[in-house]
C-alpha positions as CSV (number, residue, x, y, z in Angstrom):
1,M,16.8,1.4,-14.2
2,T,13.8,0.0,-15.8
3,A,12.0,-3.1,-14.4
4,E,13.1,-5.6,-17.0
5,L,16.6,-4.6,-17.6
6,T,19.7,-4.9,-15.5
7,A,21.9,-1.7,-15.0
8,S,24.4,-2.9,-17.5
9,Q,21.8,-3.9,-20.2
10,E,20.2,-0.5,-19.9
11,Q,23.4,1.3,-20.1
12,D,24.4,-0.8,-23.2
13,L,21.1,0.0,-24.9
14,L,21.3,3.6,-24.1
15,A,24.8,3.8,-25.4
16,R,23.6,2.1,-28.7
17,W,20.9,4.6,-28.9
18,T,23.0,7.5,-28.5
19,S,25.6,6.3,-31.0
20,T,23.0,5.5,-33.5
21,L,21.1,9.0,-33.2
22,R,24.4,10.9,-33.4
23,A,25.5,8.9,-36.5
24,A,22.1,9.5,-38.2
25,R,22.6,13.3,-37.5
26,A,26.0,12.9,-39.2
27,G,27.6,15.7,-37.2
28,R,24.6,18.1,-37.2
29,E,23.7,19.8,-33.9
30,G,20.8,18.4,-32.0
31,P,19.5,17.9,-28.4
32,D,21.1,15.3,-26.0
33,P,20.0,11.9,-27.2
34,L,19.7,10.4,-23.7
35,P,16.2,11.6,-22.7
36,Y,14.8,10.2,-25.9
37,G,16.3,6.9,-25.4
38,R,15.2,6.7,-21.8
39,N,11.7,7.5,-22.9
40,L,11.8,4.7,-25.4
41,L,13.1,2.2,-22.9
42,E,10.4,3.1,-20.5
43,R,7.9,2.3,-23.2
44,W,9.6,-0.9,-24.1
45,T,9.4,-2.1,-20.4
46,E,5.7,-1.4,-20.0
47,P,3.9,-4.1,-17.9
48,Q,1.5,-5.3,-20.7
49,R,4.3,-6.5,-22.6
50,R,5.5,-10.2,-22.6
51,Y,7.3,-10.6,-25.9
52,H,7.4,-7.2,-27.4
53,T,9.9,-6.1,-24.6
54,A,13.4,-4.6,-24.4
55,S,14.7,-8.2,-25.0
56,H,13.1,-8.2,-28.3
57,L,14.5,-4.6,-29.1
58,R,17.8,-5.9,-28.3
59,A,17.4,-9.2,-30.4
60,V,16.3,-7.0,-33.5
61,L,19.2,-4.7,-33.1
62,D,21.5,-7.7,-32.8
63,R,20.2,-9.2,-36.0
64,I,20.5,-5.9,-37.8
65,D,24.2,-6.1,-36.8
66,E,24.3,-9.7,-37.9
67,L,22.9,-8.9,-41.4
68,A,25.5,-6.1,-41.9
69,E,28.4,-7.9,-40.6
70,K,27.9,-11.5,-42.1
71,G,25.7,-10.8,-45.1
72,G,26.9,-7.4,-46.1
73,E,23.2,-6.3,-46.1
74,G,22.0,-3.1,-44.4
75,G,21.2,-0.2,-46.5
76,E,21.1,3.0,-44.4
77,L,21.9,1.2,-41.3
78,E,21.5,4.0,-38.8
79,L,17.9,4.8,-40.1
80,V,17.1,1.1,-39.9
81,R,18.3,1.0,-36.3
82,L,16.2,3.9,-35.4
83,A,13.2,2.2,-36.9
84,A,13.9,-0.9,-34.8
85,W,13.9,1.3,-31.8
86,F,10.5,2.8,-32.7
87,H,8.8,-0.1,-34.4
88,D,7.0,-1.5,-31.3
89,A,7.5,1.7,-29.1
90,V,3.8,2.0,-28.9
91,Y,2.3,-1.5,-28.2
92,R,-1.1,-2.4,-26.6
93,P,-2.3,-5.8,-27.5
94,D,-5.9,-4.7,-27.6
95,R,-5.4,-2.2,-30.3
96,S,-4.6,-2.6,-33.9
97,E,-3.0,0.7,-34.7
98,N,0.3,0.2,-32.8
99,E,2.5,0.5,-35.9
100,E,0.7,3.8,-37.0
101,R,1.1,5.3,-33.4
102,S,4.7,4.1,-33.2
103,A,5.5,5.7,-36.5
104,T,3.7,9.0,-35.4
105,L,6.0,9.0,-32.3
106,A,8.9,8.5,-34.5
107,E,7.9,11.5,-36.7
108,R,7.5,13.7,-33.6
109,A,10.5,12.6,-31.5
110,L,13.0,12.6,-34.5
111,T,11.9,16.0,-35.6
112,E,12.8,17.3,-32.0
113,A,16.0,15.2,-32.2
114,G,17.4,16.9,-35.3
115,L,16.9,14.6,-38.2
116,T,16.1,15.9,-41.8
117,E,12.5,15.6,-43.2
118,R,13.8,12.8,-45.6
119,E,15.3,10.7,-42.8
120,I,12.3,11.0,-40.6
121,A,10.0,10.1,-43.3
122,E,12.2,7.0,-43.9
123,V,12.2,5.9,-40.4
124,A,8.4,6.3,-40.2
125,R,7.9,4.3,-43.5
126,L,10.0,1.6,-42.2
127,V,8.0,1.4,-38.8
128,R,4.7,1.3,-40.8
129,L,6.4,-1.6,-43.0
130,T,6.4,-3.9,-40.0
131,V,2.6,-4.3,-40.4
132,T,3.0,-6.6,-43.3
133,H,6.7,-7.5,-43.3
134,D,6.5,-7.3,-47.1
135,P,9.0,-4.8,-48.5
136,P,9.0,-4.3,-52.2
137,P,12.0,-5.7,-54.3
138,G,15.0,-3.6,-53.9
139,D,14.0,-2.1,-50.6
140,L,17.2,-2.8,-48.8
141,N,16.2,-0.7,-45.7
142,G,13.0,-2.4,-45.5
143,E,14.3,-5.9,-46.1
144,T,16.8,-5.6,-43.4
145,L,14.5,-4.4,-40.6
146,C,11.7,-7.0,-41.6
147,D,14.3,-9.8,-41.6
148,A,15.7,-8.7,-38.2
149,D,12.2,-8.4,-37.0
150,L,11.2,-11.9,-38.1
151,A,14.5,-13.6,-37.1
152,I,12.7,-15.1,-34.0
153,L,10.9,-17.4,-36.2
154,A,14.0,-19.2,-37.2
155,S,15.1,-19.8,-33.5
156,D,15.6,-23.3,-31.9
157,P,12.3,-25.1,-31.0
158,D,12.6,-24.4,-27.4
159,T,13.1,-20.6,-27.9
160,Y,10.4,-20.6,-30.5
161,M,8.1,-22.3,-27.9
162,G,9.0,-19.5,-25.4
163,Y,8.2,-16.8,-28.0
164,T,4.7,-18.3,-28.8
165,A,4.1,-18.5,-25.1
166,A,5.0,-15.0,-24.5
167,V,2.8,-13.8,-27.2
168,R,-0.1,-15.8,-26.0
169,E,0.5,-14.0,-22.5
170,E,0.1,-10.8,-24.1
171,Y,-3.2,-11.8,-25.5
172,A,-4.5,-13.4,-22.2
173,F,-7.7,-11.4,-22.6
174,V,-8.6,-13.4,-25.9
175,P,-10.4,-16.6,-25.4
176,D,-8.5,-19.7,-26.5
177,A,-10.6,-20.5,-29.5
178,A,-10.5,-16.9,-31.0
179,F,-6.7,-16.7,-30.3
180,R,-6.1,-20.0,-32.2
181,E,-8.1,-18.7,-35.0
182,G,-6.3,-15.3,-35.3
183,R,-2.8,-16.7,-34.7
184,A,-3.5,-19.3,-37.4
185,T,-4.5,-16.4,-39.8
186,V,-1.2,-14.7,-39.1
187,L,0.8,-17.8,-39.7
188,R,-0.9,-18.5,-42.9
189,H,-0.1,-15.1,-44.1
190,L,3.4,-15.4,-43.3
191,L,3.7,-18.9,-45.0
192,A,2.0,-17.5,-48.2
193,L,4.7,-14.9,-48.5
194,P,7.1,-16.0,-51.4
195,Q,9.9,-15.6,-49.0
196,L,10.0,-14.6,-45.3
197,F,13.5,-13.3,-45.5
198,R,14.4,-11.1,-48.2
199,T,18.1,-10.4,-47.8
200,P,20.5,-13.0,-49.2
201,Y,21.9,-13.8,-45.6
202,G,18.4,-14.0,-44.1
203,A,17.0,-16.3,-46.7
204,A,20.1,-18.6,-46.5
205,A,20.4,-18.8,-42.8
206,W,16.7,-18.3,-41.5
207,E,14.1,-19.3,-44.1
208,E,14.1,-23.0,-43.8
209,K,14.0,-23.2,-40.1
210,A,11.3,-20.5,-39.7
211,R,9.0,-22.1,-42.2
212,A,9.4,-25.5,-40.3
213,N,8.6,-23.7,-36.9
214,L,5.6,-21.9,-38.5
215,E,4.2,-25.1,-40.0
216,R,4.5,-27.0,-36.7
217,E,2.8,-24.3,-34.8
218,L,0.1,-24.2,-37.3
219,E,-0.5,-27.9,-37.1
220,E,-0.6,-27.7,-33.3
221,L,-3.1,-24.9,-33.4
222,A,-5.5,-26.9,-35.6
223,A,-5.2,-29.9,-33.1
224,P,-5.1,-28.4,-29.6
225,D,-4.8,-30.5,-26.6
226,T,-8.4,-31.4,-25.5
227,T,-7.3,-33.6,-22.6
228,P,-9.3,-32.5,-19.4
229,G,-7.2,-30.2,-17.2
230,A,-4.7,-29.8,-19.9
231,E,-3.2,-26.1,-20.6
232,P,-4.2,-24.8,-23.9
233,T,-1.6,-25.1,-26.6
234,P,0.5,-21.7,-26.6
235,G,0.1,-19.5,-29.4
236,G,2.6,-16.7,-30.4
């Protein structure tokens, strides 16, 4: 059992991984999915993670299901789910090439696991798309993955504060002023997008809440608590 997960949570995730990979192979022969799933879960539970954990993976998978069930969106759902498994599989807060390394990992692992060249290329493309979260119009696979990945932004205020605090912990090595500046840049990039959420369901259910959370956090970053002895305002 991995450190962050209970036995039942680990079993559930491995069952979801196995079902997804087998469905993506569409009856084609391939190696046992379980070793690949276990390797991925070990990556998702590495000690440097605070937000980008197996809990985040589960949340993204759940939001993909929500988009498919309630909104009718999804595209090639099994490929989107595979991209969710790989999108933060390589994660080091002190590096900037995490998405590229994650995409390369997907290409290598899914080649061994029996997917076609087109399927592998699509999963890797989706992983790389999470750098910008800005899929082109009509890219239903990309819209679904990006919406699911950003859905945390539309959470209730307490959950959102927990998310920002966890991200700040991942960047504990960055001084407060530099973190606030970098985080504000990220928030401004997101707020400048014409839409945060591209699927009809995501736009209707999450857009307004997410923008309110981002704008509130940006205001807090611009005016940190300067009271002596006070904790720095958490970023995210």
